N, CA, C and O of each residue as an XYZ file, in Angstrom:
588
protein
N     100.360     77.279     93.111
C      99.476     76.996     94.236
C      98.509     75.905     93.812
O      98.140     75.822     92.641
N      98.108     75.093     94.727
C      97.187     74.003     94.384
C      95.880     74.534     93.791
O      95.469     75.662     94.065
N      95.253     73.715     92.990
C      93.989     74.116     92.378
C      92.813     73.901     93.322
O      91.701     74.333     93.018
N      93.030     73.239     94.468
C      91.948     73.040     95.421
C      91.846     74.261     96.342
O      92.765     75.074     96.437
N      90.718     74.354     97.002
C      90.462     75.467     97.916
C      91.190     75.240     99.242
O      91.136     74.146     99.804
N      91.864     76.268     99.736
C      92.505     76.174    101.044
C      91.436     76.205    102.124
O      90.612     77.119    102.161
N      91.445     75.212    102.997
C      90.489     75.243    104.096
C      91.119     76.000    105.274
O      92.329     76.229    105.284
N      90.319     76.383    106.252
C      90.841     77.168    107.379
C      92.015     76.507    108.108
O      92.929     77.201    108.552
N      92.004     75.193    108.236
C      93.108     74.507    108.914
C      94.405     74.627    108.108
O      95.473     74.834    108.683
N      94.318     74.500    106.793
C      95.507     74.642    105.947
C      96.049     76.069    106.026
O      97.261     76.273    106.096
N      95.150     77.051    106.015
C      95.576     78.448    106.113
C      96.298     78.677    107.434
O      97.342     79.329    107.476
N      95.741     78.141    108.501
C      96.361     78.287    109.822
C      97.742     77.625    109.846
O      98.685     78.182    110.409
N      97.862     76.463    109.250
C      99.149     75.762    109.217
C     100.207     76.556    108.457
O     101.359     76.626    108.886
N      99.823     77.151    107.340
C     100.759     77.976    106.560
C     101.210     79.168    107.395
O     102.404     79.457    107.480
N     100.264     79.850    108.005
C     100.591     81.027    108.821
C     101.491     80.641    109.994
O     102.496     81.304    110.253
N     101.137     79.584    110.693
C     101.933     79.174    111.859
C     103.330     78.696    111.457
O     104.292     78.913    112.194
N     103.447     78.052    110.303
C     104.763     77.616    109.831
C     105.664     78.820    109.566
O     106.823     78.833    109.982
N     105.139     79.825    108.879
C     105.962     81.005    108.567
C     106.231     81.865    109.799
O     107.214     82.605    109.838
N     105.363     81.771    110.800
C     105.615     82.480    112.062
C     106.699     81.758    112.871
O     107.650     82.385    113.339
N     106.555     80.462    113.030
C     107.485     79.690    113.858
C     108.822     79.429    113.176
O     109.849     79.308    113.844
N     108.810     79.342    111.851
C     110.021     79.007    111.089
C     110.202     79.972    109.915
O     110.203     79.546    108.759
N     110.354     81.263    110.203
C     110.479     82.219    109.096
C     111.764     81.966    108.296
O     112.816     81.677    108.865
N     111.659     82.080    106.993
C     112.805     81.827    106.121
C     113.647     83.078    105.895
O     114.804     82.986    105.485
N     113.065     84.250    106.161
C     113.732     85.505    105.798
C     113.858     86.455    106.977
O     113.919     87.669    106.787
N     113.898     85.922    108.189
C     113.969     86.730    109.398
C     115.416     86.868    109.827
O     116.118     85.870    109.989
N     115.863     88.096    110.012
C     117.228     88.360    110.449
C     117.767     89.614    109.803
O     117.066     90.288    109.047
N     119.003     89.921    110.100
C     119.679     91.078    109.529
C     120.668     90.558    108.487
O     121.383     89.590    108.746
N     120.715     91.188    107.316
C     121.657     90.724    106.299
C     123.110     90.803    106.788
O     123.451     91.664    107.598
N     123.945     89.913    106.299
C     125.364     89.912    106.665
C     126.027     91.229    106.262
O     126.920     91.717    106.955
N     125.589     91.800    105.140
C     126.117     93.089    104.667
C     124.959     94.063    104.471
O     124.550     94.315    103.338
N     124.425     94.615    105.565
C     123.241     95.476    105.466
C     123.444     96.702    104.582
O     122.476     97.250    104.054
N     124.670     97.132    104.418
C     124.947     98.298    103.562
C     124.617     98.034    102.090
O     124.515     98.976    101.304
N     124.451     96.785    101.716
C     124.102     96.433    100.337
C     122.591     96.417    100.110
O     122.134     96.123     99.006
N     121.823     96.727    101.136
C     120.367     96.638    101.091
C     119.723     98.005    101.301
O     120.267     98.866    101.992
N     118.568     98.184    100.699
C     117.687     99.284    101.070
C     117.022     98.856    102.365
O     116.835     97.664    102.606
N     116.665     99.822    103.201
C     116.046     99.483    104.480
C     114.910    100.459    104.762
O     115.021    101.656    104.494
N     113.826     99.935    105.301
C     112.711    100.772    105.732
C     112.178    100.205    107.038
O     112.225     98.998    107.274
N     111.675    101.089    107.876
C     111.128    100.685    109.166
C     109.603    100.637    109.085
O     108.983    101.485    108.443
N     109.013     99.658    109.729
C     107.551     99.535    109.802
C     107.167     99.299    111.259
O     107.816     98.531    111.969
N     106.105     99.970    111.691
C     105.629     99.730    113.047
C     104.128     99.987    113.113
O     103.521    100.486    112.165
N     103.553     99.637    114.244
C     102.111     99.736    114.407
C     101.768    100.361    115.751
O     102.420    100.092    116.760
N     100.743    101.192    115.751
C     100.233    101.754    117.003
C      99.315    100.764    117.718
O      99.077    100.894    118.919
N      98.801     99.779    116.988
C      97.795     98.864    117.531
C      98.316     97.487    117.904
O      97.572     96.681    118.465
N      99.560     97.202    117.611
C     100.087     95.858    117.810
C     101.555     95.977    118.224
O     102.090     97.083    118.290
N     102.195     94.868    118.496
C     103.605     94.877    118.898
C     104.546     95.069    117.715
O     105.752     95.223    117.908
N     104.025     95.062    116.518
C     104.853     95.092    115.314
C     105.782     96.302    115.274
O     105.347     97.449    115.371
N     107.069     96.012    115.131
C     108.099     97.044    115.071
C     109.328     96.387    114.449
O     110.138     95.784    115.152
N     109.462     96.507    113.129
C     110.546     95.799    112.465
C     111.099     96.580    111.279
O     110.473     97.511    110.773
N     112.284     96.173    110.855
C     112.947     96.734    109.680
C     112.848     95.726    108.554
O     112.948     94.519    108.774
N     112.652     96.228    107.350
C     112.673     95.389    106.154
C     113.906     95.742    105.341
O     114.311     96.902    105.270
N     114.489     94.736    104.737
C     115.685     94.907    103.918
C     115.400     94.377    102.523
O     114.781     93.326    102.359
N     115.856     95.111    101.529
C     115.631     94.730    100.132
C     116.922     94.899     99.349
O     117.550     95.958     99.379
N     117.304     93.855     98.657
C     118.463     93.914     97.775
C     117.953     93.761     96.358
O     117.304     92.772     96.021
N     118.250     94.736     95.545
C     117.748     94.783     94.180
C     118.948     94.959     93.253
O     119.651     95.967     93.317
N     119.175     93.962     92.389
C     120.325     93.999     91.483
C     119.926     93.518     90.096
O     119.110     92.609     89.948
N     120.507     94.137     89.098
C     120.300     93.716     87.710
C     118.822     93.572     87.364
O     118.427     92.649     86.651
N     118.006     94.502     87.880
C     116.593     94.514     87.531
C     115.719     93.531     88.282
O     114.553     93.350     87.931
N     116.269     92.880     89.328
C     115.476     91.899     90.078
C     115.738     92.016     91.577
O     116.790     92.476     92.020
N     114.743     91.582     92.332
C     114.909     91.451     93.777
C     115.765     90.208     93.992
O     115.370     89.101     93.624
N     116.934     90.397     94.587
C     117.819     89.250     94.816
C     117.752     88.743     96.251
O     118.135     87.607     96.529
N     117.264     89.586     97.166
C     117.082     89.143     98.540
C     116.118     90.096     99.241
O     116.009     91.269     98.882
N     115.435     89.576    100.230
C     114.524     90.360    101.054
C     114.504     89.722    102.440
O     114.401     88.503    102.576
N     114.602     90.564    103.459
C     114.643     90.080    104.841
C     113.914     91.073    105.739
O     113.595     92.188    105.326
N     113.660     90.654    106.959
C     113.100     91.559    107.958
C     113.573     91.130    109.334
O     113.901     89.963    109.551
N     113.608     92.078    110.264
C     114.074     91.772    111.605
C     113.417     92.723    112.601
O     113.255     93.912    112.328
N     113.049     92.195    113.731
C     112.436     92.985    114.784
C     111.353     92.180    115.477
O     111.400     90.950    115.508
N     110.384     92.880    116.029
C     109.289     92.245    116.751
C     108.046     92.284    115.876
O     107.706     93.320    115.304
N     107.372     91.142    115.779
C     106.171     91.079    114.934
C     105.208     90.034    115.492
O     105.621     88.981    115.978
N     103.930     90.348    115.413
C     102.904     89.391    115.817
C     102.854     88.248    114.794
O     103.522     88.297    113.761
N     102.078     87.254    115.088
C     101.977     86.082    114.225
C     101.591     86.452    112.796
O     102.237     86.019    111.842
N     100.549     87.245    112.652
C     100.057     87.608    111.319
C     101.100     88.426    110.557
O     101.375     88.150    109.389
N     101.669     89.413    111.205
C     102.637     90.281    110.552
C     103.901     89.515    110.151
O     104.403     89.676    109.039
N     104.403     88.694    111.050
C     105.629     87.941    110.770
C     105.424     86.944    109.634
O     106.243     86.858    108.720
N     104.346     86.204    109.696
C     104.081     85.210    108.651
C     103.828     85.885    107.303
O     104.339     85.435    106.277
N     103.058     86.938    107.304
C     102.742     87.646    106.065
C     103.998     88.228    105.420
O     104.188     88.117    104.209
N     104.849     88.845    106.230
C     106.071     89.449    105.708
C     107.044     88.389    105.219
O     107.739     88.600    104.225
N     107.103     87.256    105.900
C     107.975     86.169    105.459
C     107.524     85.630    104.104
O     108.352     85.388    103.225
N     106.232     85.443    103.934
C     105.698     84.977    102.644
C     105.955     86.015    101.563
O     106.290     85.666    100.431
N     105.800     87.280    101.902
C     106.104     88.357    100.951
C     107.535     88.230    100.435
O     107.769     88.293     99.228
N     108.479     88.054    101.336
C     109.880     87.913    100.924
C     110.045     86.728     99.979
O     110.718     86.838     98.954
N     109.430     85.590    100.322
C     109.465     84.415     99.440
C     109.002     84.760     98.028
O     109.640     84.401     97.039
N     107.886     85.457     97.965
C     107.262     85.744     96.671
C     108.055     86.735     95.823
O     108.030     86.649     94.595
N     108.755     87.669     96.455
C     109.419     88.724     95.684
C     110.815     88.364     95.194
O     111.259     88.881     94.169
N     111.510     87.491     95.904
C     112.871     87.151     95.495
C     112.848     86.528     94.100
O     112.109     85.583     93.825
N     113.678     87.091     93.241
C     113.782     86.625     91.863
C     112.873     87.357     90.887
O     112.933     87.118     89.681
N     112.030     88.250     91.404
C     111.074     88.960     90.540
C     111.619     90.319     90.128
O     112.362     90.959     90.873
N     111.240     90.749     88.930
C     111.561     92.114     88.536
C     110.572     93.058     89.211
O     109.590     92.622     89.811
N     110.842     94.346     89.106
C     110.035     95.337     89.813
C     108.573     95.304     89.397
O     107.687     95.419     90.245
N     108.308     95.150     88.111
C     106.926     95.121     87.624
C     106.157     93.953     88.238
O     105.022     94.121     88.684
N     106.762     92.792     88.260
C     106.113     91.613     88.837
C     105.963     91.765     90.357
O     104.951     91.356     90.927
N     106.969     92.351     91.006
C     106.896     92.562     92.450
C     105.721     93.477     92.803
O     104.961     93.182     93.725
N     105.571     94.578     92.078
C     104.444     95.480     92.322
C     103.114     94.779     92.040
O     102.131     94.995     92.749
N     103.088     93.946     91.011
C     101.865     93.215     90.683
C     101.457     92.296     91.839
O     100.288     92.254     92.220
N     102.413     91.572     92.386
C     102.143     90.663     93.511
C     101.631     91.458     94.711
O     100.644     91.072     95.338
N     102.294     92.556     95.026
C     101.870     93.391     96.160
C     100.462     93.914     95.923
O      99.624     93.862     96.823
N     100.192     94.413     94.728
C      98.851     94.931     94.408
C      97.784     93.849     94.536
O      96.680     94.123     95.006
N      98.098     92.630     94.124
C      97.126     91.537     94.210
C      96.841     91.177     95.666
O      95.697     90.900     96.026
N      97.872     91.181     96.495
C      97.677     90.885     97.914
C      96.805     91.952     98.568
O      95.866     91.631     99.297
N      97.113     93.210     98.309
C      96.336     94.299     98.906
C      94.885     94.272     98.427
O      93.972     94.579     99.194
N      94.670     93.909     97.168
C      93.302     93.773     96.654
C      92.576     92.641     97.370
O      91.405     92.775     97.726
N      93.268     91.534     97.579
C      92.657     90.403     98.282
C      92.248     90.810     99.697
O      91.136     90.511    100.133
N      93.129     91.481    100.404
C      92.832     91.912    101.775
C      91.651     92.875    101.787
O      90.834     92.851    102.708
N      91.560     93.725    100.759
C      90.452     94.683    100.663
C      89.181     94.039    100.121
O      88.176     94.718     99.906
N      89.230     92.725     99.902
C      88.101     91.942     99.384
C      87.637     92.452     98.017
O      86.442     92.526     97.731
N      88.613     92.797     97.194
C      88.375     93.187     95.803
C      88.858     92.048     94.904
O      89.543     91.142     95.378
N      88.515     92.080     93.625
C      89.010     91.033     92.722
C      90.548     91.013     92.692
O      91.199     92.057     92.717
N      91.101     89.804     92.638
C      92.556     89.653     92.630
C      92.937     88.380     91.883
O      92.103     87.504     91.653
N      94.196     88.294     91.514
C      94.746     87.155     90.792
C      95.315     86.146     91.791
O      96.399     86.349     92.339
N      94.578     85.061     92.023
C      95.010     84.035     92.973
C      96.348     83.418     92.582
O      97.162     83.085     93.443
N      96.565     83.272     91.300
C      97.794     82.624     90.817
C      99.058     83.375     91.243
O     100.125     82.771     91.355
N      98.948     84.672     91.479
C     100.115     85.481     91.832
C     100.496     85.351     93.303
O     101.594     85.754     93.688
N      99.613     84.799     94.132
C      99.807     84.901     95.578
C     100.319     83.662     96.296
O     100.816     83.776     97.417
N     100.218     82.506     95.705
C     100.748     81.290     96.305
C     100.350     81.196     97.784
O      99.160     81.276     98.091
N     101.296     81.030     98.700
C     100.960     80.847    100.110
C     100.311     82.080    100.748
O      99.685     81.967    101.802
N     100.447     83.229    100.138
C      99.810     84.441    100.675
C      98.285     84.308    100.675
O      97.594     85.074    101.345
N      97.770     83.348     99.932
C      96.325     83.094     99.942
C      95.835     82.692    101.337
O      94.637     82.755    101.614
N      96.742     82.287    102.200
C      96.364     81.929    103.567
C      95.764     83.118    104.317
O      95.119     82.940    105.350
N      95.973     84.321    103.804
C      95.463     85.532    104.447
C      94.185     86.054    103.803
O      93.783     87.190    104.055
N      93.548     85.238    102.976
C      92.395     85.732    102.220
C      91.217     86.146    103.090
O      90.394     86.945    102.642
N      91.103     85.650    104.284
C      90.002     86.048    105.177
C      90.373     87.188    106.120
O      89.549     87.620    106.926
N      91.583     87.665    106.025
C      92.060     88.711    106.933
C      91.273     90.004    106.790
O      91.104     90.726    107.772
N      90.794     90.312    105.608
C      90.018     91.524    105.396
C      88.749     91.574    106.231
O      88.182     92.647    106.439
N      88.304     90.428    106.706
C      87.101     90.351    107.553
C      87.422     90.610    109.025
O      86.524     90.683    109.864
N      88.695     90.744    109.321
C      89.151     90.960    110.698
C      89.855     92.311    110.763
O      91.077     92.389    110.638
N      89.091     93.356    110.956
C      89.606     94.724    110.874
C      90.888     94.934    111.682
O      91.794     95.641    111.240
N      90.961     94.335    112.840
C      92.130     94.504    113.688
C      93.390     93.853    113.151
O      94.487     94.153    113.623
N      93.257     92.977    112.186
C      94.406     92.250    111.620
C      94.858     92.773    110.249
O      95.910     92.375    109.748
N      94.081     93.644    109.661
C      94.420     94.135    108.319
C      95.782     94.817    108.307
O      96.614     94.528    107.448
N      96.011     95.713    109.250
C      97.298     96.415    109.282
C      98.451     95.439    109.525
O      99.516     95.571    108.923
N      98.237     94.466    110.403
C      99.283     93.471    110.670
C      99.659     92.723    109.388
O     100.839     92.512    109.109
N      98.670     92.332    108.630
C      98.912     91.546    107.418
C      99.538     92.367    106.303
O     100.252     91.820    105.462
N      99.284     93.667    106.282
C      99.734     94.488    105.142
C     100.958     95.351    105.422
O     101.522     95.925    104.490
N     101.382     95.457    106.670
C     102.521     96.329    107.008
C     103.758     96.070    106.166
O     104.306     96.986    105.553
N     104.187     94.837    106.140
C     105.383     94.499    105.372
C     105.201     94.757    103.887
O     106.135     95.187    103.210
N     104.017     94.501    103.384
C     103.732     94.658    101.961
C     103.786     96.125    101.543
O     104.364     96.456    100.507
N     103.190     97.000    102.343
C     103.204     98.422    101.989
C     104.607     99.006    102.166
O     105.021     99.865    101.387
N     105.339     98.547    103.182
C     106.713     99.014    103.371
C     107.606     98.553    102.220
O     108.460     99.309    101.757
N     107.414     97.325    101.761
C     108.209     96.818    100.642
C     107.899     97.601     99.373
O     108.806     97.902     98.598
N     106.636     97.933     99.151
C     106.269     98.745     97.990
C     106.957    100.105     98.072
O     107.409    100.633     97.055
N     107.038    100.666     99.255
C     107.718    101.949     99.465
C     109.188    101.843     99.056
O     109.713    102.733     98.386
N     109.845    100.768     99.453
C     111.255    100.584     99.080
C     111.417    100.397     97.583
O     112.340    100.955     96.989
N     110.545     99.629     96.967
C     110.630     99.420     95.523
C     110.426    100.732     94.768
O     111.051    100.959     93.732
N     109.561    101.584     95.283
C     109.353    102.898     94.658
C     110.623    103.752     94.752
O     110.942    104.492     93.822
N     111.350    103.651     95.877
C     112.618    104.369     96.029
C     113.618    103.920     94.975
O     114.397    104.723     94.462
N     113.591    102.627     94.654
C     114.497    102.091     93.651
C     114.238    102.691     92.273
O     115.125    102.704     91.420
N     113.018    103.188     92.059
C     112.683    103.821     90.775
C     113.394    105.151     90.604
O     113.611    105.607     89.481
N     113.756    105.771     91.713
C     114.332    107.125     91.672
C     115.822    107.097     91.549
O     116.457    108.150     91.501
């Protein structure tokens, strides 16, 4: 991630890009090869499935499909970007850093890359769940992989 501070316009551009042009939105060609978990919200339109493919100790693919608001869709798309290629320990670390950032606690900026676009989300109570839904659901799937 750049060493300069993201300004509000840059954050908005990152979020809108991942909303309008998600890289990981859809259903896998072979869904039976993926773990799947459902995420939804009582407060927003968010209602989607997340897919995780974990092989040889690493996340090899991550996708999601369904209905999602701008914040939820962009956040989940960035999450998928960040986790692909990571081992479980690193994946949990990234998720923990994002959740700490949203909770306005100390966090490792270097681990979050474009997810830093959501750094002010913790100040918007109505958007916290939207931004974290995919992240908490993905952590749930990774925990299943431990068993």
